[in-house]
C-alpha positions in Angstrom: -115.8 27.6 222.8 -117.9 26.6 225.8 -121.3 24.9 225.6 -124.0 24.9 228.4 -126.9 22.5 227.9 -129.8 23.1 230.4 -132.4 20.3 230.4 -135.9 21.8 230.8 -137.9 20.0 233.5 -141.0 18.0 232.5 -144.1 20.1 232.3 -142.2 23.3 231.3 -141.1 25.1 228.1 -138.6 28.0 228.1 -139.7 31.5 227.1 -137.0 32.4 224.6 -137.9 36.1 224.9 -137.1 36.1 228.7 -133.4 35.5 228.3 -131.3 38.1 230.1 -128.2 39.7 228.5 -125.5 37.0 228.9 -121.8 37.9 228.8 -119.8 36.2 226.0 -122.9 34.4 224.6 -122.6 33.8 220.8 -125.9 32.0 220.2 -128.5 29.9 221.9 -131.0 27.3 220.6 -133.7 24.9 221.8 -132.9 21.3 220.9 -135.7 19.0 222.1 -135.8 19.4 225.9 -132.4 21.1 226.0 -131.7 24.8 226.0 -128.2 25.1 224.5 -125.9 28.1 224.9 -122.7 28.6 223.0 -120.1 30.9 224.6 -116.9 32.3 223.0 -115.4 31.5 226.4 -116.1 31.2 230.1 -113.8 32.9 232.5 -113.5 32.6 236.3 -116.3 35.1 236.8 -119.9 34.1 237.4 -122.0 33.5 234.3 -125.7 33.6 235.1 -128.3 32.3 232.6 -131.8 33.3 233.6 -135.0 32.6 231.7 -138.6 32.0 232.4 -140.2 28.6 232.1 -143.9 28.4 231.1 -145.9 25.5 232.4 -147.3 23.3 229.6 -148.3 20.3 231.7 -149.2 19.3 235.3 -146.2 17.5 236.8 -145.7 16.9 240.6 -142.6 15.7 242.5 -140.2 16.9 239.8 -136.8 15.3 239.7 -133.7 17.6 239.4 -132.7 18.4 235.8 -129.1 18.3 234.6 -127.0 21.2 233.4 -124.0 20.1 231.3 -121.0 22.4 230.7 -118.3 21.3 228.3 -115.6 22.5 225.9 -116.9 22.3 222.3 -113.5 21.1 221.0 -112.6 18.9 224.0 -116.0 17.4 225.2 -114.2 15.3 227.8 -113.6 18.6 229.7 -117.0 18.8 231.3 -119.0 19.3 234.4 -122.6 18.5 235.5 -124.8 20.1 238.0 -128.5 19.7 238.8 -131.3 22.2 239.5 -135.0 22.1 240.4 -137.7 24.8 240.1 -138.1 26.2 243.6 -141.9 26.4 243.6 -142.4 22.8 242.6 -139.6 21.1 244.6 -142.0 19.6 247.2 -145.2 19.9 245.2 -147.7 17.0 245.5 -150.4 15.9 243.1 -152.9 17.9 245.3 -150.8 21.1 244.9 -150.9 20.7 241.1 -154.4 19.5 240.6 -156.9 20.1 243.4 -159.7 18.4 241.5 -157.6 15.3 241.2 -157.3 15.0 245.0 -161.0 15.5 245.6 -161.6 12.6 243.2 -159.1 10.4 245.1 -160.6 11.3 248.5 -164.1 10.6 247.3 -163.3 7.2 245.8 -162.0 5.9 249.2 
């Protein structure tokens, strides 16, 4: 069994209803900030997990979030990759909160 843990970036929560059909998926669950997927197996073909993240906070300059893939029965067989939401990759505080920037400019 293969496990994929996707850490949800700060300021977001996953929309569980937005999950696409995923090949070989047995179940999925949300554990804290991790979206966890359990697969019967992963083969050499591409396995794509797509879901929508809803904003639940204003966060700028997001750091990349990890994705861990490992064998449930042999956890030392693992890989890690990182991802970042495209729209907020280079976002500044002013992009996220225009009123915040007006206050900073006025106070100088």
